[in-house]
Structures are given as C-alpha cells and as structure tokens.
All heavy atoms as an XYZ file, in Angstrom:
763
protein
N      56.847    -31.580    -27.326
C      55.804    -30.568    -27.461
C      54.626    -31.064    -28.224
O      54.845    -31.752    -29.239
C      56.453    -29.345    -28.132
C      55.545    -28.339    -28.659
S      56.320    -26.946    -29.570
C      58.016    -27.032    -29.387
N      53.475    -30.853    -27.813
C      52.254    -31.243    -28.539
C      51.608    -30.119    -29.263
O      51.199    -29.116    -28.552
C      51.253    -31.933    -27.541
C      51.910    -33.251    -26.909
C      49.995    -32.372    -28.244
C      51.077    -33.928    -25.897
N      51.401    -30.223    -30.500
C      50.719    -29.208    -31.345
C      49.719    -29.903    -32.133
O      49.955    -30.888    -32.879
C      51.710    -28.493    -32.179
C      52.770    -27.705    -31.321
C      50.983    -27.502    -33.063
C      53.825    -27.005    -32.130
N      48.413    -29.428    -32.063
C      47.249    -30.062    -32.768
C      47.184    -31.497    -32.497
O      47.000    -32.410    -33.366
C      47.361    -29.830    -34.262
C      47.149    -28.361    -34.652
O      46.675    -27.600    -33.893
N      47.797    -27.947    -35.766
N      47.324    -31.908    -31.150
C      47.223    -33.269    -30.711
C      48.243    -34.199    -31.396
O      48.075    -35.442    -31.542
C      45.815    -33.883    -31.001
C      44.790    -33.131    -30.202
O      45.090    -32.664    -29.070
N      43.633    -32.879    -30.791
N      49.443    -33.614    -31.696
C      50.452    -34.405    -32.390
C      51.765    -34.050    -31.658
O      52.057    -32.930    -31.494
C      50.578    -33.996    -33.873
C      51.482    -34.901    -34.687
C      51.377    -34.536    -36.134
C      52.371    -35.346    -36.874
N      52.359    -34.940    -38.254
N      52.481    -35.160    -31.297
C      53.787    -34.937    -30.645
C      54.800    -34.359    -31.672
O      54.943    -35.019    -32.790
C      54.323    -36.258    -30.108
C      55.607    -36.182    -29.348
C      55.555    -35.318    -28.086
O      54.552    -35.284    -27.424
O      56.593    -34.718    -27.767
N      55.420    -33.253    -31.342
C      56.328    -32.714    -32.193
C      57.717    -32.366    -31.464
O      57.694    -31.652    -30.458
C      55.734    -31.370    -32.717
C      56.453    -30.586    -33.884
C      56.367    -31.421    -35.078
C      55.782    -29.286    -34.178
N      58.755    -32.929    -32.044
C      60.133    -32.669    -31.438
C      60.654    -31.319    -31.929
O      60.167    -30.712    -32.889
C      61.114    -33.811    -31.787
O      61.467    -33.657    -33.184
N      61.645    -30.905    -31.258
C      62.269    -29.615    -31.643
C      62.827    -29.594    -33.088
O      62.692    -28.748    -33.878
C      63.408    -29.272    -30.663
C      64.087    -27.982    -30.853
C      63.170    -26.822    -30.951
C      65.125    -27.684    -29.866
N      63.508    -30.773    -33.335
C      64.032    -30.979    -34.757
C      62.895    -30.960    -35.805
O      63.125    -30.392    -36.845
C      64.860    -32.244    -34.834
C      66.141    -32.163    -34.127
O      66.676    -31.116    -33.918
N      66.732    -33.235    -33.703
N      61.747    -31.577    -35.478
C      60.652    -31.508    -36.343
C      60.135    -30.137    -36.551
O      59.788    -29.709    -37.706
C      59.460    -32.423    -35.836
C      59.746    -33.905    -35.867
O      60.682    -34.316    -36.702
O      59.148    -34.634    -35.087
N      60.089    -29.359    -35.505
C      59.590    -28.012    -35.642
C      60.566    -27.134    -36.461
O      60.125    -26.344    -37.278
C      59.470    -27.385    -34.210
N      61.934    -27.317    -36.277
C      62.884    -26.634    -37.033
C      62.809    -26.954    -38.506
O      62.770    -26.080    -39.428
C      64.274    -26.867    -36.566
C      64.506    -26.188    -35.171
C      65.380    -26.380    -37.527
C      65.726    -26.599    -34.399
N      62.633    -28.319    -38.816
C      62.499    -28.722    -40.232
C      61.206    -28.165    -40.879
O      61.220    -27.755    -41.974
C      62.546    -30.230    -40.366
C      63.883    -30.802    -39.985
O      64.944    -30.118    -40.141
N      63.915    -32.031    -39.570
N      60.146    -28.136    -40.039
C      58.891    -27.627    -40.566
C      58.932    -26.108    -40.855
O      58.320    -25.664    -41.837
C      57.745    -27.846    -39.597
C      56.466    -27.420    -39.934
C      55.668    -28.056    -40.934
C      55.882    -26.200    -39.393
C      54.477    -27.600    -41.332
C      54.676    -25.705    -39.828
C      53.935    -26.361    -40.794
N      59.665    -25.359    -40.066
C      59.749    -23.922    -40.302
C      60.455    -23.537    -41.592
O      60.307    -22.517    -42.103
C      60.503    -23.305    -39.074
O      61.828    -23.613    -39.107
N      61.337    -24.443    -42.107
C      62.050    -24.172    -43.355
C      62.807    -22.932    -43.215
O      62.618    -22.096    -44.227
C      61.079    -24.291    -44.488
C      61.813    -24.476    -45.843
O      63.022    -24.664    -45.883
N      61.033    -24.266    -46.953
N      63.512    -22.724    -42.229
C      64.210    -21.451    -41.992
C      65.237    -21.138    -43.093
O      65.502    -19.985    -43.313
C      64.878    -21.370    -40.628
C      66.175    -22.118    -40.473
C      66.134    -23.645    -40.254
O      64.986    -24.172    -40.299
N      67.137    -24.364    -40.033
N      65.776    -22.098    -43.778
C      66.714    -21.891    -44.868
C      66.126    -20.979    -45.940
O      66.772    -20.183    -46.507
C      67.151    -23.270    -45.475
C      68.260    -23.113    -46.465
C      69.596    -22.688    -45.865
O      69.862    -22.902    -44.702
O      70.269    -21.954    -46.665
N      64.852    -21.227    -46.289
C      64.180    -20.374    -47.208
C      64.027    -18.931    -46.801
O      63.864    -18.042    -47.608
C      62.795    -20.963    -47.546
C      62.118    -20.289    -48.703
C      60.800    -20.970    -49.054
O      60.853    -22.014    -49.764
O      59.807    -20.457    -48.614
N      64.117    -18.651    -45.496
C      63.816    -17.374    -44.991
C      65.076    -16.552    -44.671
O      65.038    -15.319    -44.358
C      62.923    -17.376    -43.708
C      61.525    -18.118    -43.893
C      60.811    -18.236    -42.605
C      60.733    -17.417    -44.905
N      66.208    -17.223    -44.674
C      67.490    -16.526    -44.428
C      67.814    -15.614    -45.531
O      67.736    -15.905    -46.775
C      68.639    -17.555    -44.292
C      68.605    -18.427    -43.028
C      69.731    -19.433    -43.080
C      68.696    -17.536    -41.782
N      68.309    -14.388    -45.176
C      68.734    -13.420    -46.235
C      70.144    -13.889    -46.689
O      71.031    -14.222    -45.908
C      68.831    -12.054    -45.607
C      67.604    -11.403    -45.147
C      67.832    -10.020    -44.479
C      66.599    -11.345    -46.288
N      70.263    -13.835    -47.990
C      71.528    -14.255    -48.619
C      72.008    -13.102    -49.588
O      71.136    -12.482    -50.296
C      71.306    -15.513    -49.410
C      70.876    -16.687    -48.565
C      70.589    -17.920    -49.378
C      69.896    -18.949    -48.471
N      69.329    -19.994    -49.281
N      73.261    -12.953    -49.677
C      73.822    -11.861    -50.547
C      73.707    -12.397    -51.989
O      74.222    -13.565    -52.241
C      75.221    -11.532    -50.206
C      75.852    -10.484    -51.088
C      76.067     -9.116    -50.586
N      76.117     -8.912    -49.079
C      75.482     -7.807    -48.667
N      74.859     -7.031    -49.382
N      75.625     -7.609    -47.320
N      73.066    -11.747    -52.855
C      72.891    -12.175    -54.267
C      73.962    -11.596    -55.163
O      74.776    -10.703    -54.774
C      71.497    -11.792    -54.706
C      70.384    -12.344    -53.807
C      70.445    -13.823    -53.763
N      69.523    -14.329    -52.725
C      69.167    -15.602    -52.690
N      69.538    -16.537    -53.550
N      68.318    -15.973    -51.697
N      73.952    -11.964    -56.480
C      75.008    -11.505    -57.368
C      75.062     -9.972    -57.477
O      76.035     -9.373    -57.779
C      74.796    -12.156    -58.804
C      74.923    -13.698    -58.706
O      75.709    -14.127    -57.912
O      74.449    -14.341    -59.651
N      73.897     -9.340    -57.420
C      73.845     -7.913    -57.547
C      74.035     -7.202    -56.241
O      73.711     -6.008    -56.039
C      72.555     -7.417    -58.161
C      71.299     -7.898    -57.441
O      71.401     -8.621    -56.482
N      70.194     -7.430    -57.818
N      74.467     -7.935    -55.204
C      74.772     -7.472    -53.878
C      73.571     -7.213    -53.003
O      73.755     -6.540    -51.915
C      75.778     -6.183    -53.966
C      76.716     -6.263    -52.813
O      77.041     -7.176    -52.242
N      77.156     -5.006    -52.431
N      72.374     -7.526    -53.400
C      71.194     -7.331    -52.559
C      71.047     -8.484    -51.600
O      71.422     -9.664    -51.915
C      69.938     -7.279    -53.319
C      69.852     -6.059    -54.385
C      68.514     -6.130    -55.137
C      69.932     -4.723    -53.676
N      70.590     -8.223    -50.406
C      70.276     -9.286    -49.444
C      68.866     -9.673    -49.582
O      67.924     -8.849    -49.263
C      70.544     -8.757    -48.003
C      71.937     -8.795    -47.535
C      72.104     -8.116    -46.200
C      72.519    -10.181    -47.491
N      68.526    -10.827    -50.075
C      67.169    -11.340    -50.284
C      67.127    -12.836    -49.894
O      68.123    -13.629    -50.054
C      66.806    -11.153    -51.771
C      66.776     -9.818    -52.357
C      66.595     -9.854    -53.845
C      65.641     -9.025    -51.778
N      65.910    -13.197    -49.379
C      65.746    -14.602    -49.060
C      65.198    -15.391    -50.317
O      64.796    -14.768    -51.218
C      64.760    -14.739    -47.883
O      63.421    -14.374    -48.449
N      65.359    -16.714    -50.262
C      64.827    -17.489    -51.313
C      63.353    -17.291    -51.488
O      62.800    -17.273    -52.597
C      65.125    -18.996    -51.090
C      66.564    -19.316    -51.115
O      67.409    -18.520    -51.691
O      66.931    -20.402    -50.678
N      62.635    -17.114    -50.299
C      61.195    -16.894    -50.393
C      60.835    -15.539    -51.122
O      60.038    -15.557    -51.935
C      60.629    -16.801    -48.980
C      59.198    -16.245    -48.928
C      58.154    -17.114    -49.278
C      58.912    -14.990    -48.484
C      56.882    -16.621    -49.326
C      57.688    -14.514    -48.524
C      56.557    -15.354    -48.928
O      55.342    -14.846    -48.865
N      61.614    -14.482    -50.810
C      61.390    -13.257    -51.517
C      61.594    -13.321    -52.970
O      60.864    -12.808    -53.801
C      62.314    -12.148    -50.827
C      61.930    -11.800    -49.455
C      62.926    -10.915    -48.721
O      64.198    -10.992    -49.036
N      62.568    -10.165    -47.752
N      62.645    -14.031    -53.318
C      62.946    -14.202    -54.824
C      61.856    -14.980    -55.439
O      61.474    -14.666    -56.590
C      64.364    -14.902    -54.967
C      65.465    -13.860    -54.507
C      64.528    -15.381    -56.353
C      66.846    -14.477    -54.591
N      61.343    -16.038    -54.825
C      60.299    -16.788    -55.419
C      58.996    -15.920    -55.631
O      58.327    -16.016    -56.692
C      60.006    -18.066    -54.651
O      59.344    -17.724    -53.367
N      58.679    -15.088    -54.668
C      57.479    -14.164    -54.736
C      57.775    -13.167    -55.889
O      56.864    -12.942    -56.747
C      57.172    -13.489    -53.491
C      56.223    -12.462    -53.641
C      56.749    -14.514    -52.435
N      58.931    -12.602    -55.939
C      59.249    -11.717    -57.037
C      59.191    -12.319    -58.416
O      58.610    -11.793    -59.337
C      60.654    -11.066    -56.805
C      60.825    -10.159    -55.596
C      62.374     -9.904    -55.362
C      60.062     -8.960    -55.748
N      59.630    -13.525    -58.464
C      59.613    -14.305    -59.816
C      58.160    -14.633    -60.187
O      57.806    -14.435    -61.357
C      60.341    -15.574    -59.653
O      61.698    -15.396    -59.508
N      57.301    -14.912    -59.280
C      55.867    -15.170    -59.486
C      55.219    -13.922    -60.030
O      54.180    -14.003    -60.779
C      55.152    -15.685    -58.324
C      55.354    -17.153    -57.970
C      54.345    -17.611    -56.939
C      54.871    -17.322    -55.572
N      54.074    -17.910    -54.494
N      55.709    -12.736    -59.679
C      55.183    -11.507    -60.094
C      55.890    -10.889    -61.212
O      55.734     -9.690    -61.480
C      55.043    -10.582    -58.840
C      53.955    -11.041    -57.968
O      52.771    -10.745    -58.174
N      54.245    -11.776    -56.886
N      56.797    -11.633    -61.863
C      57.530    -11.244    -62.976
C      58.387     -9.933    -62.723
O      58.455     -9.080    -63.505
C      56.673    -10.843    -64.210
C      55.934    -12.103    -64.712
O      56.546    -13.148    -64.840
N      54.647    -12.004    -64.922
N      59.025     -9.893    -61.521
C      59.983     -8.895    -61.132
C      61.355     -9.499    -61.069
O      61.564    -10.496    -60.247
C      59.537     -8.221    -59.811
C      58.192     -7.551    -59.923
C      60.608     -7.232    -59.310
C      57.570     -6.960    -58.656
N      62.249     -9.048    -61.920
C      63.611     -9.545    -61.946
C      64.498     -8.717    -60.991
O      64.877     -7.597    -61.365
C      64.150     -9.505    -63.367
C      65.591    -10.090    -63.517
O      65.976    -10.647    -62.505
O      66.185     -9.891    -64.533
N      64.736     -9.354    -59.841
C      65.548     -8.533    -58.821
C      66.962     -8.251    -59.302
O      67.597     -7.308    -58.813
C      65.545     -9.380    -57.542
C      66.563    -10.634    -57.550
C      67.797    -10.503    -57.189
C      66.032    -11.848    -58.104
C      68.706    -11.618    -57.240
C      66.821    -12.954    -58.148
C      68.127    -12.817    -57.698
O      69.009    -13.962    -57.800
N      67.548     -9.006    -60.285
C      68.860     -8.864    -60.724
C      69.077     -7.516    -61.445
O      70.211     -7.095    -61.566
C      69.193     -9.987    -61.658
C      69.199    -11.352    -61.003
C      69.499    -12.434    -61.960
C      69.244    -13.781    -61.395
N      69.053    -14.820    -62.353
N      68.060     -6.860    -61.939
C      68.185     -5.684    -62.675
C      68.253     -4.429    -61.794
O      68.394     -3.278    -62.279
C      67.191     -5.454    -63.791
C      65.794     -5.204    -63.249
C      64.848     -5.071    -64.482
C      63.419     -4.664    -63.997
N      62.512     -4.411    -65.086
N      68.226     -4.588    -60.481
C      68.215     -3.500    -59.515
C      69.534     -3.441    -58.805
O      70.022     -4.526    -58.416
C      67.002     -3.694    -58.530
C      65.698     -3.602    -59.236
C      65.033     -4.777    -59.510
C      65.093     -2.400    -59.592
C      63.783     -4.715    -60.147
C      63.912     -2.400    -60.284
C      63.289     -3.468    -60.598
N      70.044     -2.310    -58.627
C      71.341     -2.116    -57.906
C      71.168     -1.861    -56.398
O      72.148     -1.855    -55.676
C      72.165     -1.042    -58.605
O      71.465      0.201    -58.527
N      69.920     -1.521    -56.034
C      69.741     -1.316    -54.608
C      68.249     -1.648    -54.173
O      67.441     -1.727    -55.007
C      70.118      0.169    -54.122
C      69.262      1.225    -54.840
O      68.017      1.168    -54.618
N      69.844      2.113    -55.484
N      68.126     -1.815    -52.902
C      66.827     -2.260    -52.474
C      65.720     -1.235    -52.650
O      64.558     -1.515    -52.870
C      66.862     -2.649    -50.938
C      65.582     -3.067    -50.404
C      67.912     -3.681    -50.781
N      66.065      0.032    -52.558
C      65.108      1.185    -52.741
C      64.456      1.101    -54.157
O      63.261      1.242    -54.332
C      65.734      2.486    -52.552
C      66.070      2.741    -51.075
C      66.815      4.137    -50.859
N      67.234      4.190    -49.622
C      66.641      4.664    -48.529
N      65.265      4.961    -48.671
N      67.136      4.765    -47.343
N      65.185      0.808    -55.137
C      64.784      0.726    -56.528
C      63.831     -0.491    -56.720
O      62.734     -0.430    -57.276
C      65.895      0.575    -57.507
C      66.674      1.826    -57.651
C      68.022      1.559    -58.528
O      68.130      0.433    -58.984
O      68.686      2.558    -58.766
N      64.187     -1.554    -55.989
C      63.369     -2.807    -56.015
C      62.026     -2.580    -55.313
O      61.024     -2.950    -55.857
C      64.151     -3.953    -55.393
C      63.362     -5.327    -55.225
C      62.906     -5.789    -56.569
C      64.337     -6.316    -54.572
N      62.049     -1.861    -54.190
C      60.751     -1.606    -53.462
C      59.897     -0.650    -54.302
O      58.663     -0.916    -54.403
C      60.982     -0.916    -52.137
C      59.866     -0.414    -51.544
C      61.749     -1.954    -51.168
N      60.546      0.291    -55.000
C      59.702      1.158    -55.904
C      59.092      0.360    -57.008
O      57.856      0.597    -57.293
C      60.655      2.250    -56.485
C      59.955      3.309    -57.337
C      59.196      4.238    -56.732
C      60.027      3.218    -58.659
C      58.544      5.203    -57.486
C      59.335      4.106    -59.444
C      58.571      5.124    -58.890
N      59.767     -0.589    -57.571
C      59.160     -1.403    -58.664
C      58.065     -2.311    -58.065
O      57.043     -2.460    -58.705
C      60.250     -2.368    -59.258
C      59.804     -3.248    -60.374
C      59.318     -2.504    -61.548
O      59.774     -1.357    -61.729
O      58.453     -3.145    -62.291
N      58.270     -2.907    -56.953
C      57.269     -3.721    -56.264
C      55.940     -2.883    -56.020
O      54.862     -3.289    -56.284
C      57.758     -4.302    -54.886
C      58.828     -5.274    -55.221
C      56.626     -4.916    -54.161
C      59.561     -5.780    -53.947
N      56.146     -1.625    -55.438
C      54.988     -0.744    -55.215
C      54.259     -0.427    -56.478
O      53.035     -0.425    -56.463
C      55.483      0.464    -54.503
C      55.882      0.240    -53.059
C      54.800     -0.420    -52.161
O      53.658     -0.014    -52.299
O      55.119     -1.311    -51.385
N      54.973     -0.265    -57.542
C      54.308     -0.045    -58.857
C      53.507     -1.165    -59.293
O      52.416     -1.039    -59.775
C      55.330      0.360    -59.930
C      55.831      1.819    -59.856
O      55.115      2.670    -59.276
N      57.049      2.098    -60.364
N      54.063     -2.334    -59.138
C      53.436     -3.646    -59.440
C      52.136     -3.713    -58.675
O      51.049     -4.167    -59.120
C      54.328     -4.774    -59.326
O      53.742     -5.957    -59.634
N      52.218     -3.438    -57.347
C      51.108     -3.593    -56.491
C      49.972     -2.620    -56.774
O      48.798     -2.907    -56.500
C      51.523     -3.402    -54.950
C      52.273     -4.487    -54.369
C      52.948     -4.058    -53.057
C      51.435     -5.788    -54.126
N      50.384     -1.510    -57.388
C      49.307     -0.504    -57.847
C      48.429     -1.111    -58.931
O      47.260     -0.846    -59.055
C      49.960      0.719    -58.347
C      50.410      1.613    -57.257
O      50.036      1.437    -56.077
O      51.269      2.530    -57.456
N      49.057     -1.910    -59.745
C      48.420     -2.562    -60.893
C      47.668     -3.809    -60.465
O      46.529     -4.092    -60.956
C      49.364     -2.942    -62.000
C      50.087     -1.780    -62.641
O      49.489     -0.677    -62.571
O      51.139     -1.916    -63.119
N      48.281     -4.637    -59.609
C      47.615     -5.850    -59.181
C      48.052     -6.150    -57.706
O      49.284     -6.269    -57.518
C      47.948     -6.966    -60.082
C      47.494     -8.355    -59.589
C      46.196     -8.776    -59.676
C      48.442     -9.240    -59.009
C      45.738     -9.975    -59.267
C      47.975    -10.412    -58.503
C      46.657    -10.749    -58.679
O      46.184    -12.048    -58.223
N      47.167     -6.307    -56.836
C      47.493     -6.553    -55.365
C      47.734     -8.010    -55.248
O      46.876     -8.918    -55.519
C      46.435     -6.027    -54.435
C      46.798     -6.280    -53.039
C      47.773     -5.495    -52.395
C      46.211     -7.339    -52.301
C      48.089     -5.735    -51.095
C      46.547     -7.573    -51.050
C      47.505     -6.745    -50.438
O      47.893     -7.034    -49.133
N      48.864     -8.408    -54.646
C      49.205     -9.659    -54.266
C      49.666     -9.665    -52.791
O      50.666     -8.965    -52.483
C      50.270    -10.279    -55.104
C      50.838    -11.630    -54.686
O      50.044    -12.400    -54.055
O      51.945    -12.003    -55.086
N      49.032    -10.370    -51.864
C      49.426    -10.253    -50.487
C      50.878    -10.684    -50.200
O      51.559    -10.082    -49.374
C      48.395    -11.214    -49.743
C      47.519    -11.719    -50.811
C      47.906    -11.218    -52.107
N      51.375    -11.621    -50.906
C      52.746    -12.116    -50.677
C      53.715    -10.996    -51.158
O      54.702    -10.856    -50.444
C      53.010    -13.382    -51.407
C      52.407    -14.655    -50.769
C      52.864    -15.926    -51.393
O      52.725    -15.995    -52.705
O      53.313    -16.850    -50.743
N      53.428    -10.398    -52.287
C      54.331     -9.341    -52.764
C      54.198     -8.159    -51.832
O      55.269     -7.536    -51.612
C      53.833     -8.922    -54.233
C      54.776     -7.976    -54.898
C      56.145     -8.577    -55.012
C      54.201     -7.652    -56.288
N      53.144     -7.895    -51.231
C      53.009     -6.831    -50.280
C      53.828     -7.134    -49.080
O      54.430     -6.243    -48.471
C      51.528     -6.565    -49.941
C      51.289     -5.385    -49.031
O      51.908     -4.332    -49.369
O      50.457     -5.413    -48.143
N      53.850     -8.454    -48.657
C      54.661     -8.824    -47.501
C      56.175     -8.614    -47.781
O      56.907     -8.045    -46.963
C      54.359    -10.284    -47.151
C      55.279    -10.902    -46.074
C      55.154    -10.230    -44.731
C      55.049    -12.365    -45.972
N      56.579     -8.949    -48.993
C      58.008     -8.753    -49.402
C      58.319     -7.296    -49.405
O      59.384     -6.899    -48.961
C      58.221     -9.434    -50.789
C      59.613     -8.991    -51.309
C      58.179    -10.908    -50.698
N      57.493     -6.555    -49.927
C      57.597     -5.050    -49.901
C      57.785     -4.518    -48.464
O      58.767     -3.725    -48.237
C      56.448     -4.366    -50.594
O      56.599     -2.890    -50.547
N      56.945     -5.034    -47.543
C      57.105     -4.545    -46.150
C      58.408     -5.056    -45.524
O      59.034     -4.311    -44.818
C      55.926     -5.190    -45.377
O      54.713     -4.636    -45.810
N      58.811     -6.217    -45.872
C      60.053     -6.780    -45.360
C      61.265     -5.903    -45.842
O      62.161     -5.632    -45.073
C      60.295     -8.235    -45.841
C      59.377     -9.183    -45.127
C      59.472    -10.608    -45.656
O      59.822    -10.782    -46.824
N      58.969    -11.583    -44.889
N      61.204     -5.607    -47.124
C      62.325     -4.756    -47.659
C      62.334     -3.375    -47.125
O      63.397     -2.779    -46.865
C      62.261     -4.804    -49.233
C      62.561     -6.169    -49.883
C      62.275     -6.062    -51.325
C      63.811     -6.757    -49.484
N      61.084     -2.793    -46.923
C      61.042     -1.505    -46.381
C      61.638     -1.437    -44.935
O      62.303     -0.482    -44.538
C      59.565     -1.034    -46.383
N      61.224     -2.498    -44.186
C      61.759     -2.660    -42.815
C      63.351     -2.744    -42.869
O      63.970     -2.185    -42.060
C      61.133     -3.842    -42.181
C      61.472     -3.958    -40.751
C      60.803     -5.112    -40.018
O      59.782     -5.624    -40.569
O      61.223     -5.516    -38.954
N      63.853     -3.533    -43.814
C      65.267     -3.624    -43.953
C      65.955     -2.256    -44.186
O      66.946     -1.887    -43.590
C      65.593     -4.637    -45.124
C      67.082     -4.611    -45.505
C      67.982     -5.337    -44.663
C      67.585     -3.722    -46.512
C      69.367     -5.300    -44.986
C      68.949     -3.712    -46.742
C      69.796     -4.544    -46.069
O      71.152     -4.420    -46.303
N      65.313     -1.482    -45.080
C      65.791     -0.129    -45.431
C      65.801      0.686    -44.133
O      66.731      1.359    -43.914
C      65.009      0.488    -46.556
C      65.243     -0.238    -47.885
C      65.320      1.935    -46.571
C      64.255      0.216    -48.983
N      64.674      0.692    -43.423
C      64.606      1.430    -42.217
C      65.637      1.174    -41.247
O      66.369      2.036    -40.709
C      63.146      1.329    -41.603
C      63.115      2.115    -40.313
C      62.901      3.463    -40.356
C      63.159      1.487    -39.098
C      62.892      4.157    -39.151
C      63.139      2.106    -37.907
C      62.889      3.587    -37.940
O      62.872      4.215    -36.797
N      65.894     -0.121    -40.961
C      66.770     -0.482    -39.869
C      68.248     -0.468    -40.319
O      69.172     -0.420    -39.496
C      66.458     -1.857    -39.318
C      65.229     -1.760    -38.366
C      63.986     -2.225    -38.821
C      65.340     -1.146    -37.065
C      62.893     -2.134    -37.926
C      64.232     -1.061    -36.307
C      62.972     -1.570    -36.719
O      61.940     -1.384    -35.879
N      68.474     -0.596    -41.574
C      69.937     -0.746    -41.999
C      70.458      0.475    -42.757
O      71.689      0.696    -42.876
C      70.125     -1.980    -42.878
C      69.867     -3.191    -42.036
O      70.722     -3.475    -41.231
N      68.847     -3.913    -42.271
N      69.580      1.282    -43.393
C      70.006      2.417    -44.206
C      69.588      3.769    -43.635
O      70.226      4.768    -44.115
C      69.608      2.248    -45.651
C      70.124      0.931    -46.240
C      69.677      0.701    -47.683
O      69.087      1.755    -48.220
O      69.953     -0.302    -48.310
N      68.730      3.798    -42.692
C      68.295      5.035    -42.175
C      69.290      5.553    -41.120
O      69.534      4.797    -40.165
C      66.834      4.970    -41.664
O      65.972      4.512    -42.618
C      66.377      6.342    -41.124
N      69.667      6.831    -41.241
C      70.550      7.388    -40.201
C      69.676      7.720    -39.017
O      68.733      8.362    -39.173
C      71.346      8.582    -40.788
C      72.312      8.226    -41.867
C      73.114      9.373    -42.248
C      73.898      9.173    -43.499
N      74.880      8.475    -43.817
N      70.148      7.279    -37.877
C      69.422      7.569    -36.682
C      70.151      8.475    -35.747
O      71.251      8.650    -35.744
C      69.150      6.255    -35.964
C      68.262      5.317    -36.738
C      68.184      3.941    -36.221
C      67.383      3.116    -37.081
N      68.020      2.138    -37.729
C-alpha cells in the first residue's frame, strides 16, 4: 500500500497505529481504560484510581473541562460517555 508516496506494509501500518495504547484494559479499580486515556487523565491531574465507576470519572472530567478546555480530555470524556451509553444503558 502506498501512503504519502511511501510504500507501507500491513505490519508497518499496524505498528504505526499503536493499537496497544488504545485497547481498553481492566484497571485495579475495575474500570476499563486505555493507556492513552490514562495518560490524558494524568496530564490533566485527574487520578482515575480514586473513582469507583466511570460515571464519577466522567463527572470529574466535565468539571475539569469547565475550568480549562483540553481537546484530548474532551475526547476521553466522549469515549467514556459512549462506553456508558453502550454498556450501561438499558435498552
């Protein structure tokens, strides 16, 4: 496959995507979070370990976004809200 005039193999594309960082992993407090989400939370001084559920974490993120807007933190908030909708909302 050629991207930006550069030959790119499937393995190169997979390695470039760094999917390991995006995989949800069960954390010590039983929350499912990716390494990327944790790094964004850490950059914004939000300790995910002190929350017992995702809803509390999203509430804290939204409070933080009210004080200072960070696009990455907003993305994490959206990802977690989507997780809540698809996994915890009774349909």
